[in-house]
C-alpha positions in Angstrom: 2.1 15.3 6.6 2.3 11.6 6.0 3.8 11.2 2.5 5.0 8.1 0.7 6.7 9.3 -2.5 7.1 12.0 -5.0 7.7 11.1 -8.7 8.6 13.3 -11.7 7.9 13.3 -14.7 4.6 11.5 -14.7 2.5 11.5 -17.8 0.0 8.8 -16.8 -2.0 10.7 -14.2 -3.0 13.8 -16.1 -1.9 16.0 -19.0 1.7 17.2 -19.4 4.8 16.3 -17.4 3.5 16.3 -13.9 4.8 15.7 -10.4 2.8 13.0 -8.6 2.5 13.0 -4.9 1.3 10.0 -2.9 -0.1 10.7 0.6 -0.5 8.0 3.3 -3.6 7.2 5.3 -7.0 5.9 4.3 -9.8 4.2 6.2 -12.0 3.4 3.2 -10.5 0.0 2.5 -11.8 -0.3 -1.0 -11.6 -3.9 -2.4 -8.9 -4.2 -5.0 -7.2 -0.9 -4.1 -4.0 -0.4 -6.0 -2.2 1.0 -3.0 -3.3 -0.9 0.1 0.2 -0.3 1.6 -0.8 3.3 1.9 -3.8 2.7 4.2 -1.9 2.9 7.4 0.4 5.7 8.5 2.4 3.2 10.7 6.0 3.1 9.7 5.8 6.4 7.8 7.4 9.6 8.9 5.3 12.8 9.6 7.1 15.3 7.4 6.5 19.1 7.7 4.6 20.5 4.7 7.4 23.2 4.4 10.0 20.4 3.9 7.9 18.8 1.1 7.5 22.1 -0.6 11.2 22.9 -0.4 12.0 19.6 -2.1 9.5 20.3 -4.8 10.8 23.8 -5.4 14.3 22.4 -5.7 13.2 20.0 -8.4 11.3 22.8 -10.1 14.5 24.9 -10.4 15.9 22.5 -13.0 12.7 21.0 -14.5 9.5 22.2 -16.0 6.5 21.0 -14.0 3.2 21.3 -16.0 1.0 20.2 -13.1 0.6 18.2 -9.9 -1.4 15.0 -9.2 -2.1 14.2 -5.5 -3.3 10.7 -4.7 -2.9 8.1 -2.0 -4.1 6.9 0.3 -6.9 9.3 0.9 -5.6 12.9 0.6 -8.6 14.4 2.3 -7.7 12.6 5.6 -5.0 15.2 5.9 -7.1 18.1 4.9 -5.3 20.9 6.8 -1.9 19.7 5.6 -3.2 19.1 2.1 -4.5 22.7 1.9 -1.1 24.1 2.9 0.6 21.9 0.3 -1.8 23.0 -2.4 -1.4 26.7 -1.6 2.4 26.2 -1.9 2.1 24.2 -5.2 0.1 27.0 -6.8 3.2 29.1 -6.8 4.5 26.7 -9.5 1.3 25.6 -11.3 -2.4 26.0 -10.8 -3.0 22.7 -12.5 -3.5 20.6 -9.4 -5.5 17.3 -9.6 -6.6 15.5 -6.5 -8.0 12.0 -6.3 -10.5 11.4 -3.4 -12.8 8.5 -2.5 -15.2 11.1 -1.2 -17.9 12.7 -3.4 -17.6 16.4 -3.9 -21.0 16.8 -2.3 -19.7 15.3 0.9 -16.6 17.5 0.9 -18.6 20.7 0.3 -20.8 19.9 3.4 -17.7 19.8 5.6 -16.6 23.3 4.7 -13.4 24.7 6.3 -10.3 23.3 4.8 -12.3 21.0 2.5 -14.1 23.8 0.7 -10.8 25.8 0.4 -9.1 22.8 -1.1 -11.8 22.7 -3.8 -11.4 26.4 -4.4 -7.7 26.0 -5.1 -7.4 22.9 -7.4 -8.1 22.4 -11.1 -9.6 19.0 -11.0 -11.1 16.6 -8.5 -11.5 12.9 -9.4 -14.1 11.8 -6.8 -15.9 8.6 -5.7 -14.9 5.3 -4.0 -13.0 2.8 -6.1 -15.2 -0.1 -7.2 -13.1 -3.1 -8.6 -16.1 -4.5 -10.6 -16.3 -1.2 -12.5 -12.6 -0.9 -13.4 -12.7 -0.3 -17.1 -9.2 1.3 -17.3 -10.7 4.7 -18.2 -8.4 7.7 -18.3 -8.0 9.2 -14.8 -10.6 6.9 -13.3 -10.0 3.8 -11.3 -13.6 2.7 -11.9 -16.4 4.1 -14.1 -18.5 5.3 -11.1 -15.8 8.0 -10.4 -16.1 11.4 -11.9 -13.5 13.8 -13.4 -14.7 17.2 -12.2 -13.2 20.2 -13.9 -13.2 23.0 -11.3 -10.8 25.5 -13.0 -12.1 25.8 -16.6 -8.8 27.4 -17.6 -7.6 23.8 -18.0 -10.6 22.5 -20.0 -8.7 21.9 -23.2 -5.8 19.8 -22.0 -8.0 17.7 -19.8 -10.5 17.2 -22.7 -7.7 16.0 -24.9 -6.3 13.7 -22.2 -9.7 12.1 -21.6 -10.1 11.3 -25.3 -7.6 8.4 -24.9 -9.1 5.0 -25.3 -7.4 3.6 -22.2 -5.6 5.1 -19.3 -1.8 5.1 -19.9 0.7 3.6 -17.5 4.4 4.1 -17.1 7.2 2.5 -15.1 9.5 4.7 -13.0 12.8 3.4 -11.6 14.1 5.3 -8.6 16.4 4.3 -5.7 16.4 0.6 -6.6 12.6 0.4 -6.8 10.4 0.2 -9.9 7.0 1.7 -9.6 4.2 1.2 -12.2 2.2 4.5 -12.3 -1.3 4.9 -13.8 -4.7 3.3 -13.8 -4.2 -0.4 -14.1 -6.5 -3.2 -15.0 -8.0 -5.0 -12.1 -6.0 -8.1 -13.0 -2.7 -6.2 -13.0 -1.6 -7.1 -9.5 -2.2 -10.8 -9.9 -0.6 -10.9 -13.3 2.5 -9.0 -12.0 2.9 -11.5 -9.1 2.7 -14.4 -11.5 5.4 -12.9 -13.7 7.7 -12.1 -10.7 7.3 -15.7 -9.4 8.1 -17.1 -12.8 11.5 -15.3 -12.8 12.1 -15.9 -9.1 11.8 -12.2 -8.2 10.1 -11.1 -5.0 7.9 -8.0 -4.9 8.3 -5.5 -2.1 5.0 -6.5 -0.5 6.2 -10.1 -0.3 9.1 -9.0 1.9 
């Protein structure tokens, strides 16, 4: 599967100390997307799901993982691989949250791997990102998106998480790169570029 990065512990994309997984590939092209660098699979390695799961299990041996958040990119563009990944992750935690630009109604019509994915996750955040509706809500890039609780076992922690006034963010430093994780304001990218330029620092996307 085409994968960009795995980060732990993440507390800005769901309740608890989570492992966040960014998949690569998306043809939606939403204006203002926070991860346009993940639209194309060009330059990214196709990694076997088994290798991804092995890495995750190795991390889990020494760390408590409360849940998983899978985003991208558009995870559903790798439906077969995504399903295999999810089934492997359930051995560690059933609290699996998936972000998708597709509405759940669209996914249910496709059946096959898509319906099985929905049967094996705890939460789906669905709907295309709309920059004009970015209100920095917990777990939603824009207010048209929905947080759909599929496994009611996790109703309480998600209800508590969604009571936050704004979506939290956190900065992760790994392998010489700082990644800001969470639902950011629509002005975030421009503000960051201005600050970097002020101090003479180039961002990765600037080369």
